C-alpha positions, 0 to 999 in steps of 0.5 A: 462864334455861337449861331444867332439863338432864337428868341421867345418871350415870357409875360408873367409876373415877377417872384423876388423867390425866384422859382416862378414867373417872369425869373423862372422863365428866365432862367430856363430859358437861358438853360435851353439856350435861347434868348427870352424877353421876358414883359412884367405882367404883375408885382408880388411879393412873396418867398417861397413858401409865402405869399403876401400881395399882387399889384397887378399892372394895366393891360397897356403898360404890358404891351407898353413894355412889349410892342417895341420888344415884338417890333425888333425881335422875330419871336415865334413863339410866346409863354403867358403866365399870370393874368389878372382877368382872362379878359384881359389875357384875351386882349393880351393874346390878340394884342399880341396876335396882330404884333407877330403874326402868327405867333404860338402862344402858350398859356399856363391857367396858374389859377391859384399859386403854389404858396396858397394864393388864389388869383381868381375868385372866379371861373369864366368859362364864355370867355376861355371858350373864347379865348382857347382857339386862340392859342397852340397850348395849354398847360392845365394841372388837374384841378384847374382843367376840371375849373375850366371845363367845368366838369369833374373830371380832369382827364375828360375836361383836358378832351373837352378842352382840347377841341380848341387848342393842345391841353398839356395835363400836368399829372402833379395832381393826378389821383390815379396817375400822379406825376403822368403827364398827358396831352392832349391834340385833338382827337390824339392823347400821348402819356409821359410817364413821371422819372425814376428820379426822387423828387421834391415838391417846388415851388414855381414847378408848372411855370418852368414846365411852360417856359420849357415846352416854350423854349424847346419848341423854339428850338424846333423841336415838335409839340410831342419832344418838347412836352417829354423834353419839358418835363425831363427838366421841370423833374430835374429841377426838382430833383436838384434840393430838398428845398421848395426851390431848385437849381436849373440845368439841363 
């Protein structure tokens, strides 16, 4: 009989296409043999290529989903995707930490959908400064890091943000080092080179990466190994099919 799996949680939007958000996170958790709990933060109408609209769930409705789960399950790691605004995200993080002391929270700061929709028209940096010390890890891409830090260099931005929590700077939009991710933890940096497989653009790849990191951490891997393993997993997804949606496999 299989031993009980670690339990992880995702707070994310429901993407009916299954390529991003909550459904993609649960697929990723299952492949990693961790048990995934899912809390919906938004209902989107979209395909893999076109974003049509989003209906945001209020913070009380989000917490109503999470409270009974956190009261009955031991969740050491959770990830958060899209939220209506950073103030609601901050309130959610603080509520989660009260409900589950010691939980480590990973935030994928999704500012724009891969299908083109911008979720936030402005970046309240003061609220982000309050939020970051509450987190274990954030996983911005190059442009998101610049916006969050208010700098015009993504590497410098990630380094600045890492004074508050660990930062994995994704390399998909990095012009100088495309495909190379960099983990910033305090004064240390570790780079993860792109693999050798041929990859294709994918809807939701950032969601998958952060979910895979969450799963690896719950399985007992170090943050460095979790990021390396998650990058390999995501590259398998990117190489699995030429379309905007891919197939999950270890």
